[in-house]
N, C-alpha and C positions, 0 to 999 in steps of 0.2 A: 773601342772597347767592346768586348764580346758580351752579348746579352742573351740569356736563356729565355727564349720566347714561351716555353712551357710555363714559366713562372707567371707570365701575364694572364694565363687562363685559370689561375687558382683563386682569384679574388671573389668570384661569384659564390663559392661555397663558404666564404667567410665574410659575407657582406655586412652582417650585423656587427660582427667583431671589428671590422674595418671602420665603420661608422662610429662605433663607440670609442675606439682607441686613437684614431688618427687626429692630430691637432689640425686646425685650419691655418689660414695664412694671414699675416699682419694686415690690418686695414690700410697701412701706408703703402704696402705693396700693391694692393688693388687700386688705391688712389693714383699711384704713379703710373700704372698701366693706362688708366682713364686719361690722365694728363698727357702722356706721351702719344697716345693714339688719337686724341682729340675727337673721340666718338661723341655723337649727339644722342638725344633720347630716341630719335627715329632709327638709329643704326642697329645692326645685328652682330651678334657674337656667337662664334662656334667654340665650344669647349670640348677638346679632344681628350678622351679618357676621363670622362666626367665623373666616373665613380659614383659616390653617394651624394654628389652635388655640392661639395665644399667650395668650389670655385663659382659654380653657377649661382648659388644663392646671393652672394653679395652683388653680382651684376644684376640679377633679377630685382633685388631690393632697390637698385638705382634706376630701375625702369627700362632697362634695355631688353630687346628681343634676344633670347638666349636659346641656342640649340645645343643639347647635350648629346655627345657621341660616345658610346661605350659598347664593348663586346659582351658585357654581362647584363643579362636581363634582371638579375637579382639586385645588382647595384643601381641600375636605372630605376627600378621600383622604389628604392629608398629615396633617390633623388626626386622622383616624381611626386611622392608624398610630401617631401620637404618643400617643394616649390608649387604645391597644388593651389595656392592662392594667387598665383601670378598667371594671367592669361597669355602672356607673351613668351611662354616657355614651352619648348617641345623637345622630343627626343628621337634619336635614331640608334638602333641596335646593330652595330657593325664595327669592324675595324676601320681605321682611317683609310687603309689601302683599298678596302672593298666598298666603302660607303660611296653611294651615288650623290654627289654634291654639285649643285649648279655653279657654273663659272660666274665670277664677278658677283657673288651673292652675300659675302660677309665683309664687315668693316674691321673686325678684330677676330683673331684666332688665339685662344688661350689653351694652355695645357700645363696642369700642375702634377708633378711627379709621374708623368705618363709619356712624354714625347720620346723617351728612350725605348719604349715598346714599339714605336713606329720605325721600322728598319728599312722600308722600301728605299731604294737608291734615288727615286724621284720624289721623296717626300717634300722637299722644298719647292719643287716645281708644282706639285699638286697644291700645296699651301698658297703659292703665288697665284695660281690659276683661279682658285675660288675666292681670293680676296679681291675686293673692289680696288680701284686706283687709290694708291697711297695708303692702302690698308696696312694693319699692323699684326705682327705675330709676337706673342708674349709667352715665353716658356720658362717654367721655374720649378725649383726643387728645394727640398729641406733636409737637413741632417744635423746631427749633434757632434760638434767638434770634440775630438777625444781629449784635446788639451784643456777643455773648458772646466773639467772637474775630475776628481779622483774616481767618482762613480762611473762617469761616462768612459773614462779610460779603462777601467776594469771591465766594464760590459763590452767595450770594443775588443779587448783581447779574448774574452770568452767567445764572442761571436765569430772571431777569426778562426778559432779552433774547430767551429762547426761548419762555417760557410765559406771559408777562405778570406783573403785579405780585404779589409775596408768595406764590409757590407753594412747596410743600414740596419737600424737607425743610427747606431753608434759608430759611424764610419763615413768618410768623405768620398765614397765612390761616386755618388751622384754629383759632387762638386766637380769631379774630374769630367763627368759627362757634360755638365753645364759649360765647362771650359772648352770642350771639344765642339759643342753646338755653337758657342760664340765664335770660334775660329772658322767653323764651316760657313756661318752666315757672313763673316767678314770677307771671305774669298768668293762668295756667291755673287753672281751678277743679277740675281733676282731680288736682292734686298740691299738696303742701304741704312745709314745712320744707326749702326748696330751698337747697343749699349748693354753694359753688365752692371747690376747693382746688387748689393748685399744688405740684408737686414738681420739684426740680432734681436733675440727674444728669449725670455726665461719663462718657462711653464712649470707649474706645480703639478705633481702627480703622486698618487700613492703607488705602493709596490704592485698591486693587482693591475692598475692601469698601465704601468710600464711594461709589465709582463705581456699583457694583451697587445700593446703597441708592437713589441718585438714579434709576436706571432701573427701580426697582420701583414708581415712582409712576405712577398711571394717566394723568396729563396728559403724562408723558414718552412713554409707550407710544402715546399718541394723536397724537404728532408724526409728520410725514412722515418717510420713511426718510432723505431728505436732511438734515433737521433733526436727527434722532437721531444721524446720523453726525457732523454739525457739533458738536453738544453734546458727544458722546463725545470728539472730538478736543480741543475747548476745555477740557473739564473735565479730561482727562488732563494736559494742559499746565499747567493751574493747580495741580493737586494735586502735580505733580512739583516745584514750587517750595517745598514744605513738608516738613519733616522727619517721618518716621514714628517711633513711632506717632502718628497724628492724634488729638488730644484734642478731642472733640466734646461740647459742652454741650447738654444736652437739657432742655426744660421739658415736663412732663406736666400737663395741665389736666383735672380731674375735676369733673363736674357731677352731683349726686345730689339725689333728691327721694323723698318717700314719698307713696303713694297716699292721696288724701283719703278 
């Protein structure tokens, strides 16, 4: 699936909006990663595309050593403040492709809503190289199934008219990406015991929060100013037709594997 890499560079300028609007991940998803990976308190985690620290924080709270990797200094600054009370947290500002990472140094690699930005053909090889023996890679995405409600279905059609088919948040494009990653890991000789799990969650939002959520997506930030204004107008009109709080159904998709 084609990915516009320019969209990945937009998050720094909307770091505060991203932190405010993006929901986190279910506690059960994090717990399942810990159980599958069998990491201990002495082990280390690398979070690729750490953003504002949504994935880092729950692992830091559990006492693990966590390294956050992101291309955006602005996003890392938010994550740094969020995790400031944890001494075993550190950060690197770089892409995964360019980051200098020591071989056999991590027990677990995580990446929430970010692995699709890593397009290097050898991304699985590099992940395997920096993982310790029997280390784990855990990659996950979130989206709103259009069939889950009238609202999400209507928002999905509106987003299609501005960004093309199936874009987030009200679209399953990342679900397609997750399935592609699952298949890539299944045929890779670098990883084994590949698993795919899904989690359902309902989140309450007001119209302003939902609007901000939509505008926290890279593809929306990549629109022309005229199209952003048009989307804002049309989305505001659509949301005004639904009672608050808005009940938004989310599906989280987790793909995990162990190093061969």
